[in-house]
C-alpha positions as CSV (number, residue, x, y, z in Angstrom):
1,M,-14.9,-10.5,1.2
2,I,-13.8,-13.1,3.8
3,E,-14.8,-15.8,1.4
4,S,-12.8,-14.1,-1.4
5,V,-9.7,-13.9,0.8
6,R,-10.1,-17.6,1.6
7,N,-10.3,-18.4,-2.1
8,A,-7.2,-16.3,-2.7
9,F,-5.2,-18.2,-0.2
10,A,-6.5,-21.5,-1.6
11,L,-4.8,-20.8,-5.0
12,P,-1.1,-21.7,-4.8
13,D,0.2,-19.0,-7.2
14,L,-1.9,-16.2,-5.6
15,R,-1.0,-17.4,-2.1
16,R,2.6,-17.2,-3.1
17,R,2.2,-13.6,-4.3
18,I,0.4,-12.5,-1.2
19,V,3.0,-14.1,1.1
20,F,5.8,-12.7,-0.9
21,T,4.3,-9.2,-0.6
22,I,3.9,-9.5,3.1
23,G,7.5,-10.8,3.4
24,M,8.9,-7.8,1.6
25,L,6.9,-5.4,3.8
26,V,8.3,-7.2,6.9
27,I,11.8,-6.8,5.6
28,Y,11.2,-3.1,5.0
29,R,10.0,-2.6,8.5
30,L,13.0,-4.5,9.9
31,V,15.5,-2.4,7.9
32,A,13.5,0.7,9.0
33,N,14.9,0.1,12.5
34,I,18.6,0.3,11.5
35,P,19.8,3.8,12.5
36,V,22.0,6.0,10.3
37,P,25.7,5.7,11.0
38,G,26.9,8.6,13.1
39,V,23.6,9.5,14.8
40,D,23.2,9.7,18.6
41,L,20.1,7.6,18.7
42,Q,19.4,8.2,22.4
43,A,19.5,12.0,21.9
44,W,17.3,11.7,18.8
45,L,14.7,9.5,20.5
46,A,14.6,11.9,23.5
47,F,14.0,14.8,21.0
48,T,11.2,13.0,19.1
49,S,9.5,11.8,22.3
50,G,9.5,15.3,23.8
51,Q,9.6,18.4,21.6
52,G,9.0,16.2,18.5
53,V,5.5,15.3,19.6
54,N,4.3,18.8,18.6
55,N,6.7,19.1,15.7
56,R,4.5,18.7,12.6
57,L,7.5,19.1,10.3
58,I,8.9,15.8,11.6
59,D,5.5,14.2,11.2
60,L,5.4,15.3,7.5
61,L,8.9,13.9,6.9
62,N,7.8,10.8,8.6
63,L,4.9,10.3,6.2
64,L,6.6,9.1,3.0
65,S,9.5,7.5,4.9
66,G,7.1,4.9,6.4
67,G,7.9,6.0,9.9
68,A,11.7,5.7,9.5
69,V,12.4,9.3,10.4
70,S,11.1,8.7,13.9
71,N,14.2,6.6,14.7
72,F,16.5,8.2,12.1
73,S,16.8,5.0,10.1
74,V,18.8,4.4,6.9
75,L,15.4,4.4,5.2
76,A,14.6,7.9,6.6
77,M,14.0,9.3,3.1
78,G,11.9,6.3,2.0
79,V,11.1,6.3,-1.7
80,Y,10.6,10.0,-1.8
81,P,13.6,10.8,-4.1
82,Y,12.4,8.2,-6.6
83,I,8.9,9.8,-6.6
84,T,10.5,13.2,-7.2
85,A,12.6,11.8,-10.0
86,S,9.5,10.2,-11.6
87,I,7.7,13.5,-11.5
88,I,10.6,15.3,-13.1
89,I,10.7,12.8,-15.9
90,Q,6.9,13.1,-16.5
91,L,7.1,16.9,-16.6
92,L,10.1,17.0,-18.9
93,T,8.8,14.3,-21.4
94,P,6.6,16.7,-23.4
95,I,9.3,19.4,-23.4
96,I,12.4,17.3,-24.4
97,P,12.0,15.6,-27.9
98,Q,14.4,12.8,-26.9
99,L,12.3,11.8,-23.9
100,E,9.1,12.1,-25.9
101,E,10.5,9.8,-28.5
102,M,11.4,7.3,-25.8
103,A,7.9,7.4,-24.4
104,S,6.5,6.5,-27.8
105,E,8.8,3.5,-28.3
106,G,6.6,1.1,-26.3
107,E,7.9,-1.1,-23.6
108,Q,11.6,-0.6,-24.6
109,G,11.2,3.1,-24.4
110,R,9.5,2.9,-21.0
111,N,12.4,0.7,-19.7
112,R,14.9,3.4,-20.9
113,L,12.9,6.1,-19.1
114,N,12.8,4.0,-15.9
115,R,16.6,3.6,-16.1
116,L,17.0,7.3,-16.5
117,T,14.7,7.8,-13.5
118,Y,17.0,5.6,-11.4
119,Y,20.0,7.6,-12.5
120,I,18.3,10.9,-11.5
121,T,17.2,9.4,-8.1
122,V,20.8,8.9,-6.9
123,P,21.9,12.6,-6.9
124,L,18.4,13.6,-5.7
125,A,18.8,11.2,-2.8
126,L,22.1,12.7,-1.9
127,L,20.8,16.3,-2.0
128,Q,17.7,15.3,0.0
129,A,19.8,13.5,2.6
130,V,21.8,16.8,3.2
131,G,18.6,18.9,3.2
132,Q,16.7,16.5,5.5
133,I,19.5,16.4,8.1
134,R,19.9,20.2,8.0
135,L,16.1,20.6,8.4
136,V,16.1,18.2,11.4
137,G,19.0,20.2,12.8
138,F,17.1,23.4,12.5
139,S,14.1,21.8,14.3
140,L,16.4,20.6,17.0
141,G,18.2,23.9,17.3
142,D,21.7,22.3,17.3
143,L,22.5,19.4,14.9
144,S,25.6,18.5,16.9
145,Q,23.4,17.1,19.6
146,I,22.3,14.2,17.5
147,M,25.0,14.1,14.8
148,P,28.2,15.4,16.3
149,Y,30.4,14.4,13.3
150,F,28.2,15.6,10.4
151,G,29.7,18.4,8.2
152,F,32.7,18.9,5.9
153,S,34.7,20.9,8.5
154,P,36.9,20.0,10.2
155,A,38.5,17.5,7.9
156,S,38.0,14.7,10.4
157,N,34.3,14.9,9.8
158,I,34.4,14.4,6.0
159,L,34.5,10.5,6.1
160,P,31.7,10.2,8.7
161,T,29.6,12.6,6.7
162,I,30.1,10.7,3.4
163,T,29.3,7.5,5.3
164,T,26.1,8.9,6.6
165,L,25.0,10.2,3.1
166,M,25.9,7.0,1.4
167,A,24.0,5.0,4.0
168,M,20.8,7.1,3.5
169,T,21.1,7.0,-0.3
170,G,21.7,3.2,-0.2
171,G,18.6,2.8,2.0
172,T,16.5,4.7,-0.5
173,M,17.7,2.5,-3.4
174,F,17.1,-0.6,-1.3
175,A,13.5,0.6,-0.6
176,I,13.0,1.2,-4.3
177,W,14.4,-2.3,-5.1
178,L,11.9,-3.9,-2.6
179,G,9.1,-2.0,-4.2
180,E,10.1,-3.3,-7.7
181,Q,10.2,-6.8,-6.3
182,I,6.7,-6.5,-5.0
183,T,5.4,-5.1,-8.3
184,E,6.9,-8.0,-10.3
185,E,6.4,-10.9,-7.9
186,G,3.7,-9.8,-5.5
187,I,0.3,-8.1,-5.5
188,G,-0.2,-4.4,-6.0
189,Q,2.1,-1.5,-6.8
190,G,5.3,-2.0,-4.8
191,V,6.3,1.6,-4.0
192,S,2.8,2.5,-3.0
193,L,2.5,-0.5,-0.7
194,I,5.8,0.4,1.0
195,I,4.4,3.9,1.8
196,F,1.1,2.3,2.8
197,G,2.8,-0.1,5.2
198,G,4.8,2.7,6.8
199,I,1.7,4.9,7.3
200,V,-0.4,2.0,8.8
201,S,2.5,1.0,11.1
202,Q,2.4,4.5,12.7
203,I,-1.3,4.5,13.5
204,P,-1.0,2.7,16.9
205,Q,1.8,5.0,18.1
206,N,-0.2,8.1,17.0
207,L,-3.3,6.8,18.7
208,V,-1.4,6.7,22.0
209,R,-0.9,10.4,21.7
210,L,-4.6,10.9,22.1
211,F,-4.4,9.3,25.5
212,A,-1.3,11.1,26.8
213,P,-1.1,11.4,30.6
214,T,-0.9,15.2,30.4
215,V,-4.3,15.4,28.6
216,D,-7.4,15.9,30.7
217,T,-10.4,13.6,30.3
218,T,-12.6,16.2,28.5
219,T,-9.9,16.9,25.9
220,R,-9.5,13.2,25.3
221,I,-13.2,12.7,24.7
222,F,-13.4,15.7,22.2
223,T,-10.2,14.6,20.4
224,L,-11.1,11.0,20.1
225,T,-14.6,11.9,18.9
226,A,-13.2,14.3,16.4
227,F,-10.8,11.7,15.2
228,V,-13.5,9.1,14.6
229,I,-15.9,11.5,12.9
230,M,-13.2,13.1,10.7
231,T,-11.7,9.8,9.6
232,I,-15.0,8.3,8.6
233,L,-16.1,11.5,6.7
234,T,-12.6,11.9,5.1
235,V,-12.5,8.3,3.9
236,L,-16.0,8.6,2.4
237,V,-15.1,11.8,0.5
238,I,-11.8,10.3,-0.6
239,V,-13.5,7.3,-2.1
240,V,-16.2,9.4,-3.8
241,V,-13.7,11.9,-5.3
242,Q,-11.0,9.3,-6.2
243,E,-13.5,7.1,-8.0
244,G,-15.5,10.0,-9.5
245,Q,-15.2,10.6,-13.2
246,R,-16.8,12.5,-16.0
247,R,-17.6,10.4,-19.1
248,L,-17.3,12.1,-22.4
249,P,-19.4,10.3,-25.1
250,V,-17.4,9.2,-28.2
251,Q,-18.9,8.0,-31.5
252,Y,-16.9,6.0,-34.0
253,G,-18.0,6.1,-37.7
254,R,-18.4,3.1,-40.0
255,R,-15.0,1.6,-40.9
256,V,-14.0,-0.7,-43.7
257,R,-11.1,-3.1,-43.3
258,G,-10.4,-5.4,-46.2
259,R,-13.8,-7.0,-47.0
260,K,-15.2,-6.4,-43.6
261,V,-17.4,-3.4,-42.6
262,Y,-17.4,-2.4,-38.9
263,Q,-20.5,-0.5,-37.8
264,G,-20.0,2.7,-35.7
265,Q,-19.8,2.2,-32.0
266,S,-20.5,4.4,-29.0
267,T,-18.2,4.6,-26.0
268,Y,-16.9,7.2,-23.7
269,I,-13.6,8.8,-22.4
270,P,-13.4,8.6,-18.6
271,L,-11.9,11.8,-17.1
272,K,-11.1,11.4,-13.4
273,V,-12.0,14.1,-11.0
274,N,-8.6,13.7,-9.3
275,T,-6.2,12.9,-12.1
276,A,-3.2,14.2,-10.1
277,G,-3.5,11.9,-7.1
278,M,-1.0,12.6,-4.4
279,I,1.5,14.4,-6.6
280,P,0.4,18.0,-5.8
281,I,0.7,17.4,-2.0
282,I,4.2,16.0,-2.6
283,F,5.1,19.1,-4.7
284,A,3.8,21.4,-2.0
285,Q,5.6,19.7,0.8
286,S,8.8,19.8,-1.1
287,L,8.6,23.5,-1.8
288,L,7.6,24.5,1.7
289,T,10.7,22.9,3.1
290,F,13.1,25.0,1.0
291,P,12.3,28.5,2.5
292,A,13.2,27.3,6.0
293,L,16.5,25.8,4.7
294,I,17.5,28.9,2.8
295,A,16.5,31.2,5.7
296,Q,19.0,29.5,8.0
297,F,21.9,31.1,6.0
298,F,20.6,34.6,6.7
299,I,19.8,34.2,10.4
300,N,22.5,35.9,12.5
301,A,22.0,36.0,16.3
302,E,24.2,39.1,16.6
303,N,22.4,41.0,13.9
304,T,18.8,42.3,14.4
305,G,18.5,43.9,11.0
306,A,15.5,43.6,8.6
307,V,17.1,40.7,6.7
308,S,17.8,38.6,9.8
309,N,14.3,39.3,11.2
310,A,12.7,38.3,7.9
311,A,14.8,35.2,7.7
312,T,13.8,34.3,11.3
313,W,10.1,34.7,10.5
314,V,10.4,32.5,7.4
315,A,12.3,29.9,9.4
316,N,9.8,29.9,12.2
317,T,6.8,29.9,9.8
318,F,7.9,27.1,7.4
319,G,10.2,25.2,9.7
320,Q,7.6,24.2,12.3
321,A,4.7,23.4,9.9
322,G,2.2,25.5,11.8
323,G,0.4,28.8,11.8
324,F,-2.0,30.5,9.4
325,A,0.7,31.5,6.9
326,Y,2.0,28.0,6.6
327,W,-1.4,26.4,6.0
328,F,-2.5,29.1,3.6
329,F,0.6,28.7,1.4
330,Y,0.2,24.9,1.6
331,F,-3.4,25.1,0.4
332,V,-2.6,27.5,-2.4
333,L,0.4,25.4,-3.6
334,V,-1.7,22.2,-3.5
335,V,-4.5,23.7,-5.6
336,G,-2.1,25.3,-8.0
337,F,-0.1,22.2,-8.6
338,T,-3.2,20.1,-9.1
339,F,-4.2,22.2,-12.1
340,F,-0.7,22.4,-13.4
341,Y,0.0,18.6,-13.1
342,T,-3.4,17.6,-14.5
343,D,-2.9,19.9,-17.5
344,V,0.5,18.3,-18.2
345,M,-0.8,14.8,-17.9
346,V,-3.9,15.3,-20.1
347,Q,-1.9,17.1,-22.8
348,Q,0.6,14.2,-22.9
349,Q,-2.2,11.7,-23.7
350,N,-3.1,13.6,-26.9
351,L,-6.7,12.3,-26.7
352,A,-8.0,14.5,-29.6
353,Q,-5.2,13.2,-31.9
354,T,-5.8,9.6,-30.9
355,L,-9.6,9.9,-31.5
356,Q,-9.1,11.5,-34.9
357,R,-6.6,8.8,-35.9
358,Q,-9.0,6.0,-34.9
359,G,-12.0,7.6,-36.6
360,G,-13.7,8.7,-33.4
361,F,-15.3,12.0,-32.5
362,I,-17.3,13.7,-29.7
363,P,-20.8,14.4,-30.9
364,G,-21.3,18.1,-31.7
365,I,-17.6,18.9,-31.5
366,R,-15.4,19.2,-34.6
367,P,-12.4,16.8,-34.5
368,G,-8.9,18.1,-34.0
369,R,-8.1,21.4,-32.2
370,R,-11.8,22.0,-31.2
371,T,-11.9,18.6,-29.6
372,Q,-8.7,19.2,-27.7
373,G,-10.0,22.5,-26.4
374,Y,-13.3,21.0,-25.4
375,I,-11.6,18.1,-23.5
376,M,-9.3,20.6,-21.7
377,S,-12.2,22.8,-20.7
378,V,-14.0,19.9,-19.2
379,V,-10.9,18.7,-17.4
380,R,-10.3,22.1,-15.8
381,R,-13.9,22.3,-14.6
382,I,-13.8,18.9,-12.9
383,T,-10.2,19.5,-11.7
384,L,-11.5,22.4,-9.6
385,V,-13.4,19.9,-7.4
386,G,-10.3,17.7,-7.2
387,A,-8.0,20.6,-6.4
388,L,-10.2,21.9,-3.6
389,F,-10.6,18.4,-2.3
390,L,-6.8,17.9,-2.1
391,G,-6.3,21.3,-0.6
392,I,-8.8,20.9,2.2
393,V,-7.6,17.4,3.0
394,S,-4.0,18.6,3.2
395,V,-4.7,21.4,5.7
396,L,-7.0,19.4,8.0
397,P,-4.5,19.6,10.9
398,G,-4.5,23.4,10.5
399,V,-8.4,23.4,10.4
400,M,-8.6,21.3,13.5
401,E,-6.0,23.6,15.3
402,L,-8.2,26.6,14.4
403,I,-11.3,24.9,15.7
404,G,-9.4,23.9,18.9
405,N,-8.4,27.5,19.5
406,L,-11.9,28.8,19.0
407,L,-13.4,26.1,21.3
408,Q,-10.4,26.4,23.7
409,I,-9.7,22.6,23.4
410,Q,-6.0,22.0,23.7
411,D,-4.2,19.7,21.1
412,L,-7.4,19.1,19.1
413,E,-5.3,19.0,16.0
414,Q,-3.8,15.7,17.2
415,S,-7.0,14.1,15.9
416,A,-5.9,15.0,12.4
417,L,-2.4,13.8,12.9
418,V,-3.1,10.2,13.8
419,V,-3.5,9.6,10.0
420,S,-3.0,12.8,8.1
421,G,-5.2,13.7,5.1
422,A,-2.4,13.0,2.7
423,G,-1.8,9.6,4.5
424,L,-5.5,8.7,4.1
425,I,-5.4,9.4,0.4
426,I,-2.5,7.0,0.0
427,V,-4.0,4.4,2.3
428,V,-7.5,4.4,0.5
429,G,-5.9,4.6,-3.0
430,V,-3.6,1.7,-2.3
431,V,-6.3,-0.5,-0.7
432,I,-8.7,0.1,-3.7
433,D,-5.9,-0.6,-6.2
434,T,-4.7,-3.8,-4.4
435,M,-8.3,-5.0,-4.0
436,R,-8.9,-4.6,-7.7
437,Q,-5.7,-6.5,-8.6
438,L,-6.8,-9.4,-6.3
439,E,-10.3,-9.2,-7.8
440,A,-8.8,-9.5,-11.3
441,Q,-6.8,-12.5,-10.3
442,L,-9.8,-14.2,-8.7
443,L,-12.1,-13.4,-11.7
444,M,-9.5,-15.0,-14.0
445,R,-10.1,-18.2,-12.0
446,H,-14.0,-17.7,-11.9
447,Y,-14.1,-16.7,-8.3
448,E,-16.3,-13.9,-6.9
449,G,-14.3,-10.8,-6.4
450,F,-14.2,-8.1,-3.6
451,I,-16.1,-5.4,-5.5
452,G,-19.4,-6.8,-6.6
């Protein structure tokens, strides 16, 4: 691997791409330290360094922002609105005929869909900016402590509020632009690399929490040991599941084109165990933030009625990202969305129709509807493994908290928060994808690649 890296830097074009990618990531990290206009940064840092240490909701918001939430940067939302817009377009494509027609128009149609995704990203970013600030205010207890001029009343707060929202929206679009530049001029998938860089940059800070002065020596040893063992096992399982696939055999009949006769060939359709990737976790995190936001409107300190009590329970359960109810709903949503999103993606591919058009068939299965039904049945069986995998990985902090309570080891869940399961999935996936792209570039020039 070291020799391959040396060969990569020896090639001028590849070296330029690698240096460009690193430069864009450095720019992102620099911009991630610019605070949002109107925020009291000292009050916010005091909150995140004190109560925020145990606030897992802030940790979850910090994940896809690349650590920008920890200092309330203009990049606090990261590329999250763009990912949400992309998911919306993917889900609406098979439903809306115009979008389906665009998707079938080749590169030009994909460019139009990308442009539409950008248009949707802007209002989503504005809505998420409001929601994220309100959610942070709920975690803090009083939003005015960190953003005294946020809100549309009195009238003097309107301009500062608009400035804050525009700065956060502009930060998101700038992060997306950096990602596009990396994809075009650098190595790897730009948006994924930006998320990857943010997650990795938070590891040293999170490791420091394992050695906090308030933690006794025995707890430190147990927590550090749990972190090492859990990280190694989780990475191993992620690699196995992410790279795992079921190969459906496909046979092509003899074809005649002009005066040439092509003999039948045997190949296979690779069906991945985890087709959905990180998308179900993103869906689940999005939905779990809404109940806490909605519940705030029904909480009345002067009213102790059933509605107010129920709203308080919902806000405490889903607003602090902890407790059995939170992790149970999180697990169920991740598993459910994995099946839903995988079904949508596989049906969009129209594998049975494509095989029939090309003269291919699965041995023993009649072409057409029977083939489509067979493919979907296989996909759902292997998706069960992928769904359970994603669900377990996403609730690892809750599992470690439960084990810590049973063994009476305080803050054992911190071992799962140095790099969360969702973060590990991103990190491992991005590393594998980037290594493959580097390998392809090296093999084009007859060098030995990383994955031999």
